[in-house]
C-alpha positions as MATLAB code, in Angstrom:
seq = 'MKKRPVFDQIIRRLKEPRKFIQVLLGPRQVGKTTLALQAAEELHKPSHYASADLASLQDLSWLVQQWEVARQKADPDRGVLFVIDEIQKIPNWSEVVKSLWDEDTRQGIDVAVMILGSSPWLVQKGLSESLAGRFEIIPITHWSYSEMQAIFGLSLDEYIYFGGYPGAASLMDREDPSRWMNYINDSLIETTISRDILLMTQVNKPVLLRRLFQLSCEYSGQILSYSKMLGPLQDAGNTTTLAHYLDLLSGAGLLCGLQKFASQPVRQRNSSPKLMVYNTALMSAQTGKTFKEAKLDSAYWGRLVESAVGAHLLNQIRSTQAHLFYWREKDQEVDFVIHYKKNLIALEVKTGGETFRLSAMDRFAAEFNPQKRLLIGKEGLSLEEFLKMPLSKLL';
ca = [
     -40.431   -1.917 -144.934;
     -38.070   -3.068 -147.116;
     -38.585   -3.105 -150.630;
     -37.844   -5.685 -153.782;
     -35.393   -4.539 -156.180;
     -38.200   -4.159 -158.428;
     -39.850   -1.808 -156.764;
     -37.376    0.961 -158.123;
     -38.190    0.236 -161.858;
     -41.767    0.301 -161.157;
     -41.814    3.361 -159.991;
     -39.417    5.116 -162.563;
     -42.102    3.925 -164.998;
     -45.389    5.145 -163.124;
     -43.285    8.480 -162.710;
     -42.560    8.953 -166.412;
     -45.719   10.766 -168.298;
     -48.410    8.659 -169.371;
     -47.645    6.305 -172.214;
     -48.086    2.823 -171.708;
     -50.083    0.449 -169.518;
     -47.501   -1.125 -167.012;
     -48.506   -4.931 -166.770;
     -46.937   -6.824 -163.405;
     -46.904  -10.710 -164.322;
     -45.992  -13.045 -162.188;
     -47.048  -16.028 -160.064;
     -49.220  -16.087 -156.722;
     -47.541  -14.799 -153.199;
     -44.435  -13.337 -154.717;
     -45.522  -10.171 -153.861;
     -47.408   -8.160 -157.254;
     -50.418   -6.635 -154.798;
     -47.889   -5.346 -152.055;
     -45.485   -3.866 -154.676;
     -48.453   -2.097 -156.422;
     -49.820   -0.613 -153.060;
     -46.044    0.419 -152.307;
     -45.828    2.105 -155.369;
     -49.075    4.135 -155.083;
     -48.095    5.295 -151.167;
     -44.558    6.155 -152.667;
     -46.149    8.189 -155.843;
     -47.997   10.705 -153.233;
     -51.162   11.051 -155.526;
     -54.784    9.405 -155.781;
     -55.289    5.798 -156.153;
     -57.766    3.003 -157.079;
     -57.185   -0.564 -156.486;
     -59.512   -3.245 -157.544;
     -59.211   -6.714 -157.287;
     -61.665   -9.272 -159.593;
     -59.752  -12.285 -157.282;
     -62.714  -11.079 -155.187;
     -65.166  -13.204 -157.530;
     -64.848  -16.386 -159.145;
     -65.509  -14.276 -162.469;
     -65.970  -10.614 -162.523;
     -68.069   -8.939 -165.571;
     -67.407   -6.593 -168.475;
     -69.720   -3.971 -166.363;
     -67.656   -4.114 -162.909;
     -64.847   -3.065 -164.817;
     -66.174   -0.129 -166.467;
     -67.395    0.829 -162.869;
     -64.551    0.637 -161.016;
     -62.406    2.090 -163.742;
     -64.590    5.208 -163.941;
     -64.156    5.583 -159.883;
     -60.869    5.753 -160.622;
     -61.792    8.881 -163.149;
     -63.392   10.563 -160.555;
     -60.524   10.327 -158.118;
     -58.153   12.270 -160.387;
     -56.311   15.068 -159.221;
     -56.122   17.548 -161.730;
     -52.767   18.071 -161.611;
     -51.566   14.612 -160.353;
     -53.639   12.449 -162.267;
     -54.743    8.943 -160.832;
     -53.489    5.487 -160.294;
     -55.498    2.886 -160.773;
     -54.635   -0.827 -160.100;
     -56.396   -3.706 -161.636;
     -55.524   -7.321 -159.609;
     -56.392  -10.522 -161.518;
     -57.534   -9.175 -164.727;
     -57.404  -12.423 -166.246;
     -60.647  -13.419 -164.227;
     -62.794  -10.953 -166.570;
     -63.667  -12.693 -169.735;
     -63.222  -10.375 -172.853;
     -61.106   -7.497 -170.394;
     -58.533   -6.697 -173.072;
     -60.901   -5.108 -175.369;
     -62.599   -3.189 -172.599;
     -59.264   -1.594 -171.353;
     -58.204   -0.910 -174.874;
     -61.807    0.971 -175.145;
     -61.348    2.837 -172.174;
     -57.455    3.482 -172.331;
     -58.048    5.080 -175.693;
     -60.654    7.134 -174.627;
     -58.675    8.663 -171.660;
     -55.855    9.478 -174.569;
     -58.341   11.237 -176.585;
     -59.521   13.135 -173.581;
     -56.478   14.063 -171.778;
     -57.559   12.219 -168.462;
     -54.366   11.071 -166.501;
     -55.406    7.759 -165.493;
     -52.015    5.768 -165.196;
     -53.178    2.066 -165.406;
     -51.078   -0.979 -163.444;
     -52.530   -4.323 -164.389;
     -51.433   -7.503 -161.907;
     -51.925  -10.657 -163.041;
     -50.659  -14.523 -161.824;
     -51.633  -16.395 -165.152;
     -49.656  -15.020 -167.456;
     -50.458  -16.567 -170.360;
     -54.167  -15.647 -169.975;
     -52.797  -12.013 -168.967;
     -50.094  -11.825 -172.161;
     -53.167  -13.754 -174.886;
     -55.329  -10.323 -174.029;
     -52.691   -8.220 -174.523;
     -51.313   -9.569 -177.597;
     -54.916   -9.823 -179.189;
     -56.145   -5.760 -178.513;
     -53.229   -3.872 -176.460;
     -50.672   -4.005 -178.862;
     -48.490   -0.857 -178.522;
     -49.960    0.031 -175.555;
     -48.465   -1.674 -172.568;
     -44.924   -2.875 -170.839;
     -44.650   -6.164 -168.534;
     -42.642   -6.093 -165.771;
     -41.891   -9.762 -164.790;
     -42.178  -10.191 -160.869;
     -40.689  -13.744 -160.143;
     -40.283  -15.852 -157.001;
     -37.860  -14.101 -154.407;
     -34.175  -14.801 -154.722;
     -31.639  -15.585 -152.060;
     -30.206  -11.960 -151.858;
     -34.254  -10.802 -151.003;
     -34.839  -13.764 -148.300;
     -31.642  -13.265 -147.008;
     -31.741   -9.041 -146.552;
     -35.253   -9.394 -145.756;
     -36.061  -12.208 -143.733;
     -32.419  -13.166 -142.852;
     -32.515  -16.846 -144.477;
     -29.359  -18.538 -144.162;
     -28.290  -20.383 -147.879;
     -29.464  -24.113 -146.150;
     -32.364  -22.286 -145.405;
     -33.380  -20.923 -148.696;
     -32.615  -23.879 -150.301;
     -34.793  -25.878 -148.579;
     -37.898  -23.129 -147.830;
     -37.208  -21.499 -151.208;
     -38.279  -17.991 -151.782;
     -42.078  -17.509 -150.661;
     -42.202  -14.059 -148.359;
     -45.899  -15.155 -146.915;
     -44.570  -18.149 -145.378;
     -41.495  -17.109 -143.923;
     -42.915  -16.563 -140.708;
     -43.690  -20.454 -140.476;
     -40.128  -21.940 -141.352;
     -39.712  -24.201 -138.653;
     -36.421  -26.253 -139.149;
     -37.712  -28.898 -136.648;
     -41.544  -29.019 -137.555;
     -42.165  -27.701 -141.021;
     -45.953  -29.076 -141.051;
     -47.436  -25.791 -140.832;
     -45.547  -24.333 -143.162;
     -45.976  -27.458 -145.714;
     -49.687  -27.328 -145.064;
     -49.601  -23.145 -145.850;
     -47.475  -23.693 -149.283;
     -49.768  -27.098 -149.850;
     -52.887  -25.869 -149.520;
     -53.148  -21.945 -149.570;
     -50.553  -21.759 -152.719;
     -50.165  -25.267 -154.976;
     -54.022  -26.121 -154.436;
     -55.145  -22.363 -154.981;
     -52.837  -21.692 -157.757;
     -53.860  -25.010 -159.619;
     -57.576  -24.973 -158.852;
     -57.843  -21.081 -159.637;
     -55.345  -19.846 -162.363;
     -55.236  -23.398 -164.182;
     -58.797  -25.251 -163.824;
     -60.710  -22.668 -163.594;
     -59.500  -20.371 -166.299;
     -58.225  -22.987 -168.778;
     -59.348  -26.246 -170.577;
     -58.026  -29.312 -168.907;
     -59.880  -32.589 -169.816;
     -57.528  -34.643 -167.194;
     -57.261  -32.695 -163.841;
     -56.235  -35.641 -161.681;
     -53.320  -35.819 -164.519;
     -52.370  -32.433 -164.090;
     -52.285  -32.833 -159.986;
     -50.158  -36.094 -160.212;
     -47.804  -34.671 -162.980;
     -46.932  -31.915 -160.629;
     -46.064  -34.145 -158.063;
     -44.028  -36.414 -159.734;
     -41.986  -33.267 -161.328;
     -41.588  -31.856 -158.026;
     -40.505  -35.386 -157.003;
     -38.104  -35.490 -160.340;
     -36.931  -32.073 -160.067;
     -33.596  -31.622 -161.303;
     -33.808  -35.271 -163.530;
     -34.208  -35.911 -166.921;
     -37.209  -37.730 -167.264;
     -38.570  -38.882 -171.006;
     -42.518  -38.986 -171.367;
     -42.596  -42.467 -172.086;
     -41.029  -42.991 -168.231;
     -43.626  -40.448 -167.029;
     -46.655  -42.591 -168.550;
     -45.427  -45.600 -166.337;
     -46.431  -43.731 -162.697;
     -48.927  -41.536 -164.032;
     -52.067  -43.907 -164.790;
     -54.125  -43.334 -167.756;
     -51.921  -40.774 -168.741;
     -52.765  -40.228 -172.401;
     -50.240  -39.309 -174.936;
     -47.038  -37.848 -174.473;
     -48.575  -34.945 -176.323;
     -51.417  -34.193 -173.554;
     -48.196  -34.228 -170.492;
     -46.360  -32.108 -172.687;
     -49.352  -29.201 -172.577;
     -49.820  -29.681 -168.927;
     -46.157  -28.954 -168.139;
     -46.554  -25.854 -170.260;
     -49.403  -24.829 -168.275;
     -48.146  -25.596 -165.212;
     -44.842  -23.320 -166.155;
     -47.668  -20.476 -167.340;
     -48.594  -20.578 -163.558;
     -45.020  -20.217 -162.204;
     -44.768  -23.756 -160.453;
     -42.526  -25.406 -162.557;
     -41.299  -26.170 -165.807;
     -39.692  -29.037 -168.200;
     -36.501  -27.773 -169.779;
     -35.551  -28.847 -173.407;
     -32.037  -30.075 -174.241;
     -29.482  -27.975 -176.284;
     -29.299  -29.017 -179.724;
     -27.988  -27.377 -182.975;
     -31.340  -27.796 -184.755;
     -34.857  -26.441 -183.202;
     -36.591  -29.753 -184.091;
     -34.335  -31.756 -181.910;
     -35.025  -29.338 -179.080;
     -39.054  -29.915 -179.264;
     -38.558  -33.536 -179.357;
     -36.315  -34.112 -176.197;
     -36.819  -35.521 -173.600;
     -37.595  -32.544 -170.577;
     -35.485  -32.032 -167.399;
     -37.784  -30.937 -164.581;
     -37.323  -27.899 -162.756;
     -38.950  -26.099 -160.293;
     -39.165  -22.583 -159.870;
     -39.222  -22.649 -156.469;
     -37.503  -25.007 -154.104;
     -40.199  -24.533 -151.428;
     -42.725  -26.766 -153.685;
     -40.255  -29.727 -153.339;
     -40.097  -29.327 -150.012;
     -43.615  -29.181 -149.147;
     -44.280  -32.389 -151.680;
     -41.746  -34.760 -150.096;
     -42.856  -33.941 -146.201;
     -39.321  -34.587 -144.906;
     -37.502  -32.300 -142.464;
     -34.935  -29.823 -142.589;
     -32.735  -31.733 -140.856;
     -33.958  -34.886 -143.035;
     -33.512  -33.723 -145.818;
     -29.897  -32.728 -144.982;
     -28.890  -36.234 -144.269;
     -30.848  -37.545 -147.294;
     -26.955  -36.716 -149.889;
     -28.828  -37.287 -152.917;
     -32.127  -35.716 -152.346;
     -29.972  -32.302 -150.783;
     -28.173  -32.624 -154.137;
     -31.537  -31.914 -155.975;
     -32.714  -29.405 -154.099;
     -29.225  -27.878 -154.899;
     -29.211  -27.776 -158.291;
     -33.009  -27.350 -158.320;
     -32.180  -24.041 -156.283;
     -30.024  -23.046 -159.567;
     -32.465  -23.863 -162.025;
     -34.812  -21.963 -160.273;
     -32.583  -18.952 -159.832;
     -31.777  -19.071 -163.626;
     -35.089  -19.514 -164.951;
     -36.633  -16.565 -162.281;
     -33.775  -14.387 -163.772;
     -33.985  -15.189 -167.244;
     -37.906  -13.886 -168.119;
     -36.560  -10.403 -168.126;
     -34.181  -10.989 -170.678;
     -33.938  -12.318 -174.545;
     -31.905  -15.305 -173.263;
     -33.185  -19.324 -173.007;
     -32.444  -21.853 -170.511;
     -31.734  -25.427 -171.716;
     -29.731  -28.660 -170.693;
     -27.578  -31.161 -172.537;
     -27.154  -34.422 -172.544;
     -25.596  -37.324 -174.905;
     -25.901  -40.907 -173.472;
     -24.422  -40.625 -170.136;
     -22.424  -37.218 -170.334;
     -24.262  -33.953 -169.282;
     -23.930  -30.438 -168.656;
     -26.756  -29.258 -166.271;
     -27.562  -25.691 -167.771;
     -26.972  -24.210 -171.265;
     -27.946  -20.306 -171.209;
     -28.397  -19.171 -175.118;
     -28.224  -15.176 -175.419;
     -28.217  -14.006 -178.745;
     -25.335  -15.688 -180.589;
     -23.618  -16.714 -177.524;
     -23.553  -20.378 -175.005;
     -22.501  -20.440 -171.335;
     -22.311  -23.799 -169.664;
     -23.294  -24.307 -166.106;
     -21.999  -27.608 -164.027;
     -23.211  -28.094 -160.587;
     -21.238  -30.007 -158.058;
     -22.982  -30.329 -155.073;
     -21.079  -33.177 -152.930;
     -18.541  -34.988 -153.040;
     -19.194  -36.431 -156.845;
     -16.309  -35.975 -159.509;
     -16.900  -32.905 -161.724;
     -17.733  -33.952 -165.318;
     -14.975  -32.617 -167.422;
     -15.526  -34.814 -170.425;
     -19.389  -33.706 -170.447;
     -17.981  -29.852 -170.235;
     -15.240  -30.999 -173.052;
     -17.433  -32.793 -175.132;
     -20.022  -29.859 -175.344;
     -17.402  -27.348 -175.813;
     -15.967  -29.072 -178.986;
     -19.098  -29.523 -180.435;
     -20.744  -25.989 -179.220;
     -17.933  -23.654 -178.656;
     -19.483  -22.027 -175.230;
     -18.287  -18.044 -174.608;
     -18.083  -19.451 -170.735;
     -17.958  -22.243 -169.037;
     -18.739  -22.516 -165.138;
     -18.475  -24.463 -162.282;
     -21.174  -23.948 -159.507;
     -20.188  -25.059 -155.988;
     -16.810  -26.891 -154.643;
     -13.695  -25.878 -156.581;
     -15.773  -23.343 -158.802;
     -17.693  -20.468 -157.866;
     -19.573  -20.889 -154.698;
     -23.206  -21.883 -154.663;
     -23.708  -18.773 -152.481;
     -22.003  -16.314 -154.606;
     -23.919  -17.732 -157.625;
     -27.047  -17.187 -156.079;
     -26.660  -13.579 -155.245;
     -24.904  -13.012 -158.937;
     -27.536  -11.028 -161.197;
     -27.592  -13.300 -164.569;
     -26.516   -9.758 -166.589;
     -23.305  -10.073 -165.156;
     -23.220  -14.150 -166.886;
     -24.521  -12.502 -170.158;
];
């Protein structure tokens, strides 16, 4: 079986002397468990896998018991790999992990620990509260075009429409995507919202959160003020609630609201968000359009393409110190702005026959002096080349 590029990084970490807990963080259905099991097989050492997702809420005694099972499996020379999946389902898990990890360290018990979590904000909260200095995070993102093409043979247009969920690859059908849509909506979106957000977080208006998700998928690639969101969302409450729910959806790896780039942070925080999915499958599954219908709707296809570019940037930027924004003044807009250290990179996506907005890029350049300006699409870097390009090459 072909493996994702991040597999090599995981193996390198696990082959090092026991020093840090390795934490694999990412949304559901991107292959965290598969990577962990592949790593256990590659290492040729005893291993123990335990999932807290088997019940709605596991308790601390279960975690202690599973850790003891891993200790019993430890080989005197090779140790043991202990994989804990969906650990955020266990209340106050981080204190127990800290105690057991430190106990193994004192007694010289070689239990290498790998933690998997699909609610990044909950896992990181536990890490920062109790495990400071004891862990490293490896982001596991949605699958890139290069990965979906290499392993499942997707064409560029298929990737733009179907996105990067490997578990749904066998269900992809250009003519009748209904089964694929049902899988994305029922097994992936609904599971993420109900189990990773509503079950684990205080949400006073769950209906509003679901409607916000649907609206954000519909308007992905577009700037939408919170006041305009209030129109379609009945009983929407205030803009602070909407912003908080966007943060929750972003933490679950579904979608986010990009902030406008500005010289002052306060202006960034007060800007209207540019809605952006982390995976274009979320857009296609929500609209109900077939592949052919999506291609024939030039405006919608253009938003899919821009969202594919945005998702490519968002997923890669998680493992860097860079930040992603958009920029707009009146009717002039730059699609994406990457802020890395003291450098700026401005990106414009040309999806069809529209005229390249040179004046917007020129105005942005005059005000902020970016180090790089990149056109993606016709007359610039091809979309296929860009979606295969590692972000490190741009930075």
